C-alpha positions as protocol buffer text, in pm:
chain_id: "A"
residue {
  index: 1
  type: MET
  ca { x: 226 y: -1130 z: -1398 }
}
residue {
  index: 2
  type: ARG
  ca { x: 316 y: -851 z: -1181 }
}
residue {
  index: 3
  type: ALA
  ca { x: 577 y: -812 z: -942 }
}
residue {
  index: 4
  type: VAL
  ca { x: 391 y: -688 z: -687 }
}
residue {
  index: 5
  type: ALA
  ca { x: -1 y: -701 z: -599 }
}
residue {
  index: 6
  type: PHE
  ca { x: -117 y: -438 z: -289 }
}
residue {
  index: 7
  type: SER
  ca { x: -486 y: -264 z: -242 }
}
residue {
  index: 8
  type: ALA
  ca { x: -595 y: 48 z: -104 }
}
residue {
  index: 9
  type: GLY
  ca { x: -733 y: -111 z: 168 }
}
residue {
  index: 10
  type: SER
  ca { x: -903 y: -466 z: 300 }
}
residue {
  index: 11
  type: ALA
  ca { x: -1160 y: -662 z: 101 }
}
residue {
  index: 12
  type: CYS
  ca { x: -1441 y: -651 z: 346 }
}
residue {
  index: 13
  type: ALA
  ca { x: -1389 y: -273 z: 298 }
}
residue {
  index: 14
  type: SER
  ca { x: -1354 y: -266 z: -31 }
}
residue {
  index: 15
  type: GLY
  ca { x: -1648 y: -42 z: -225 }
}
residue {
  index: 16
  type: SER
  ca { x: -1727 y: 159 z: 121 }
}
residue {
  index: 17
  type: GLY
  ca { x: -1493 y: 460 z: 29 }
}
residue {
  index: 18
  type: ARG
  ca { x: -1399 y: 512 z: 392 }
}
residue {
  index: 19
  type: PRO
  ca { x: -1063 y: 534 z: 524 }
}
residue {
  index: 20
  type: SER
  ca { x: -932 y: 238 z: 713 }
}
residue {
  index: 21
  type: HIS
  ca { x: -1137 y: 241 z: 1079 }
}
residue {
  index: 22
  type: VAL
  ca { x: -694 y: 43 z: 1126 }
}
residue {
  index: 23
  type: LEU
  ca { x: -507 y: 359 z: 1054 }
}
residue {
  index: 24
  type: SER
  ca { x: -754 y: 620 z: 1167 }
}
residue {
  index: 25
  type: ALA
  ca { x: -698 y: 440 z: 1537 }
}
residue {
  index: 26
  type: LEU
  ca { x: -315 y: 417 z: 1508 }
}
residue {
  index: 27
  type: GLY
  ca { x: -342 y: 825 z: 1444 }
}
residue {
  index: 28
  type: LEU
  ca { x: -343 y: 874 z: 1065 }
}
residue {
  index: 29
  type: GLY
  ca { x: -519 y: 1165 z: 958 }
}
residue {
  index: 30
  type: GLU
  ca { x: -816 y: 1152 z: 702 }
}
residue {
  index: 31
  type: ARG
  ca { x: -589 y: 1205 z: 362 }
}
residue {
  index: 32
  type: ALA
  ca { x: -242 y: 977 z: 512 }
}
residue {
  index: 33
  type: ALA
  ca { x: -529 y: 664 z: 559 }
}
residue {
  index: 34
  type: ARG
  ca { x: -657 y: 740 z: 226 }
}
residue {
  index: 35
  type: SER
  ca { x: -297 y: 795 z: 63 }
}
residue {
  index: 36
  type: SER
  ca { x: -233 y: 468 z: 204 }
}
residue {
  index: 37
  type: ILE
  ca { x: -136 y: 85 z: 69 }
}
residue {
  index: 38
  type: ARG
  ca { x: -194 y: -259 z: 209 }
}
residue {
  index: 39
  type: LEU
  ca { x: 34 y: -533 z: 136 }
}
residue {
  index: 40
  type: GLY
  ca { x: -4 y: -907 z: 223 }
}
residue {
  index: 41
  type: PHE
  ca { x: 283 y: -1170 z: 306 }
}
residue {
  index: 42
  type: GLY
  ca { x: 253 y: -1489 z: 347 }
}
residue {
  index: 43
  type: ARG
  ca { x: 467 y: -1751 z: 553 }
}
residue {
  index: 44
  type: TYR
  ca { x: 638 y: -1853 z: 174 }
}
residue {
  index: 45
  type: THR
  ca { x: 716 y: -1528 z: 135 }
}
residue {
  index: 46
  type: GLN
  ca { x: 1152 y: -1432 z: 169 }
}
residue {
  index: 47
  type: GLU
  ca { x: 1324 y: -1196 z: 233 }
}
residue {
  index: 48
  type: GLU
  ca { x: 1460 y: -1127 z: -117 }
}
residue {
  index: 49
  type: ASP
  ca { x: 1035 y: -1042 z: -194 }
}
residue {
  index: 50
  type: LEU
  ca { x: 1027 y: -799 z: 50 }
}
residue {
  index: 51
  type: LEU
  ca { x: 1360 y: -610 z: -110 }
}
residue {
  index: 52
  type: ARG
  ca { x: 1237 y: -646 z: -479 }
}
residue {
  index: 53
  type: ALA
  ca { x: 888 y: -531 z: -337 }
}
residue {
  index: 54
  type: LEU
  ca { x: 1038 y: -207 z: -171 }
}
residue {
  index: 55
  type: SER
  ca { x: 1205 y: -103 z: -488 }
}
residue {
  index: 56
  type: LEU
  ca { x: 915 y: -170 z: -665 }
}
residue {
  index: 57
  type: ILE
  ca { x: 730 y: 45 z: -475 }
}
residue {
  index: 58
  type: ASP
  ca { x: 1011 y: 293 z: -430 }
}
residue {
  index: 59
  type: GLU
  ca { x: 1046 y: 361 z: -757 }
}
residue {
  index: 60
  type: ALA
  ca { x: 658 y: 400 z: -873 }
}
residue {
  index: 61
  type: ALA
  ca { x: 649 y: 626 z: -597 }
}
residue {
  index: 62
  type: GLY
  ca { x: 904 y: 807 z: -759 }
}
residue {
  index: 63
  type: ARG
  ca { x: 759 y: 863 z: -1087 }
}
residue {
  index: 64
  type: GLN
  ca { x: 427 y: 959 z: -878 }
}
residue {
  index: 65
  type: LEU
  ca { x: 648 y: 1250 z: -764 }
}
residue {
  index: 66
  type: ALA
  ca { x: 779 y: 1354 z: -1049 }
}
residue {
  index: 67
  type: PHE
  ca { x: 460 y: 1369 z: -1262 }
}
residue {
  index: 68
  type: ALA
  ca { x: 292 y: 1537 z: -968 }
}
residue {
  index: 69
  type: ALA
  ca { x: 544 y: 1822 z: -1004 }
}
């Protein structure tokens, strides 16, 4: 089982290839909107779950930056 599940957009926009209209409406450019991820939280999500997800995402982003350099 994976520790964190996320997506590049909403289920209703999957496969469209377009950036999120919500992120565009918030003023993000196309590149930033296409580089974003979407996380979902439920009523049973605990603060410790959020902190763990934040830590895992931060670690993964660091690996991506090191790989791109």
